[in-house]
N, C-alpha and C positions, 0 to 999 in steps of 0.2 A: 505495498500500500504506501505510493506517494505521499512524503512528510506536508502537510499546509503550507504556503510560504505564506510569508508577509504581506502587505496590501500597504505599500509607502503612498502610491502613486497619489498624487495633489497634495499632497502635503506636504512641508516645510518645514525646515533644515537647518536655522542659522538664516547664508545665502547662496544655500538648496532647496531646487526646491523639485520636487521626484516625479521625473516626467512616465516614467513605463518601470516594466517589472525588466531588467535583465538579463535572464539564465540568472542561472547559480555557477559558483569555483567549483575547484576541483575537490576542493569537503562542502560540497552541497549546501555552501550557502549562498541566502537569496540575494545578486548585485542589482543594483536600480541606476538608473541612465540619468540624470541631474542635468538641470537650468541652476550656473550659479547667476546670481546678480548683476557679475559685471556680463554677464552674454553668451559665457563659454558651461562649454560642459561636459561632465567625466561622467563614469561609471565607478558607482563605490556599491559598497559591500553592505548592505544591507542594517548589518549591525552596528558596524559604524559614527550611522547614521541618528542611530537610536540612543546613540551614551553618549554621546558625543568632538568625537572624536576624529571628525573630517566635518570642517561645518564649511572649506569655500573649498571652489576647483583649483586653489591654488594661489590667486590673487592676496589673498589676505595675509599670507605667510608674508608672502614679497611688499605690500601693503608696510606691513607690521616690521618689517626689514629694512623698509623707507625714515618709518618713524621716528626708527634707534636712531637710523642717520642723521636728520634731522637735528634729532636734541643733540648728538655728538657736534653740530655743526652747528647750533643757536651757540654753545659757546668757546666752541674748542679746546677743552681741557678737561676732558674726560681721564686723557691717561697722565697728568701732573699733580704731584703732593697735595695741592689744594685737595682736589677731586678725593681723591683716596681718605685726606683726612674725614673728609663730607663724610662719605658713605660710612666710614669706618668707625663713627660717632656716633649714625643712626644704627649701622649695623648692632651695635653696641644696647644701645635705646630698644628700638624693636624690633633683634631679631631673638628668640627665646632660641634657638639651635645656637648664639654665638656664644663661644668659651666665658667668655665675659661680660656675657647678660646681667651671670646672679647679682653685681659687682652695679653694674647701669637700672636697664631695663626691672631687675627685679626689684631690685633695690627704691626703686621711683623715679629714679632719673626720670625727666623726659626733654621731647627736643622743642626747640619755639617753634606753632606752627609756620615760622613765613617759612625756618630754614629748612623745615619737606621739599620745598623744590630746591637744586642746588644755585640758581639763581638768583634765591634771597638769603639762602646762604651768602654770596661773594659778594653781594650787593654790602651785607652789612660786614662783613671779618674782611672780607680782599683778600690780594695773594698773599700763602703762605708763605714767610719767608725762611729764607735758606737758613735750616740750622733749628728748625722751632715744630713744634708741634700745638695743634688745639688744648689748651688747657681750661681748668673750669677755675677761677678763684675761689670761690666758695664748693671746696671740693664734693660736699651737699649739695645746693644746689643745682641744676637744671642748666642745659645748656641753653641760650640765650646771649642776647649781645652785652646786658648788663656781665654780667657774669664772666664769661670768655673773651682770651686773652692769646696771641700769640707767644711762646715761653718759649727757652730753650731747657736743656734738658737737666741743669742745675736746677732750676724755678720748679720743674715738674717736678724733681726728685723732690723738693724742701719743703710743696705744696698737698701734704696727704692727710688726710682723715685725721690718722694722728696726732700732724704738724698741727693743722688748724683747729683742733682743741683743741690741743697746750696751747697754743697764743690764745684762745679767745677767754681762755680761766685764767690766765695772764694780767688779763682787760680790766 
């Protein structure tokens, strides 16, 4: 007895609209001829359409690649120390899988909303000077203009939570 095939004709999945059943592949999985919003036609496994693994004829991937290129051309600083400092700051505070998250995001350290974009961060902090890294003046505070500076290694080592508490108690 033949297996009933799924009927997706007329349904839309992201940018793809199913036109007709296009047979089965060697594993007897239903395939469908689709038309993409861009006008191209493509044949896709029905299961991949249903779970959302295929969203277009490939034009979406090309477009997203172009958008990445546009972002890098926007400021042209993706491979600079300034960009790496910004990316690391965000990762420590926002990415639970970052090995330093427990000392930052998990302790409630936040990133200024403006600084969630590189352009906002760059506008406030400027280009990272040689030999310096991003430092929070108050090591218990957040990443924001009023609490951040570019500092050398010596300043960074002297500006720990322990040192800050000691200095605060002396005043």
